[in-house]
N, C-alpha and C positions, 0 to 999 in steps of 0.2 A: 825573764831570761830565756824561757822555753821558746818564745817566738823569735828571739834573737838567734838562738841556736838553729832553729828551723830555717830562718832566713839565710844564715851562713851556709847551711847544708845545701839550700836551693841554689845559692850563688856558685858554690863549689861544683855542684852537678852541672849547672848550665855552662860554666867555663870549661869543665873537663870534657863535656860533650862537644863544645865548639873546638877545642884543641884536637880531639879525636877526629872531627870532621875535616879539619884542615891539614892535619898530619896523621894520616891513617897508619895504624900499626903494621898492617899488611896491605900495602898499596896494590891495587889491581893493575895488572900489566895492560898497557894500551896496545892497540893494533897499529900503531904508527910505524911506518916503514923506516923512518929516520928517528934515531934517538936524539932527544934534545941536548943541546950543548950544556956544558957545566955552568957557564955564565947564565944561560937562560933558566936552568934549574935553580941556581942560587937566587936569581931575581924573583922567580915565582915563589920560592920558599920564603924569602924576606917579605914579600907582599902579603902572603898568607899569615905569617906571624905578626905582621903589623896590624892586620885585621883583628887577630886574637887580642893583641894589646889594647886596641881601641875598644873592643867589647868589654874587656876587663875594666877599663877606665869608665866606660858608661855605667857599668854595674856599680862601681865604687861611688860615682856621683849620684846615681839614681837612689841608692840605698843609704847614702850619706855615711859611708863606713868610716869609723874612727881608726886609730892606729891599731888597737887590739883586734878589732874585727878584720882589718886588712891582713894582719898576721895569721889569724885563724883561717881566712880564705886561702892564703898562700899555702899554709900547712895542709889544709884539706885537699887542695888541688894536687900538691906534691904526693900525698898518700894515694889518691885515686889514680894518678898517672903511673906511679910505680906498681900499684896492684894490677893495672891494666897490662903491664909488661914493657912499658917504655924504659929505655936504658937510663940509668941514674945520671950519667953526664949530660944527656939531653935535657932531662927534667930540671937539673940544677941550672943549666944555661938558660932555659926558657923562663924559669921562675925568677931568676935574678934579673933578666931583662924586663919581665913583666913588672917586678917590684920597682925598678928604676924608671920605667917609662910610664906606668899607669897608676902606681900606688904611692909614689912619693911626691910631695909637694902639692900645689894647687889647693889652697885652703878653701875649697868650695864645698 
């Protein structure tokens, strides 16, 4: 059980870091003269989040996570993101989307 807990913690850490990389808490201001449009910003955000969901799915398949392990990973990521300072509604939305897109189904 100790190795399973360590594995869960490692997956939580990896996914939390990936999320922090694609959705920085304090984004660095760019030196662009023109601000990106709302639609361009939305499209780039969706693409980044899709990459996060794909990473989560790869981790689930690579480690062959069962239902309980998936729940533990989701809870661990939730706690890490909230402690990092991400707003609760954002964390809730992202985790729900991750659960439905990467952690449900596919009996692989």
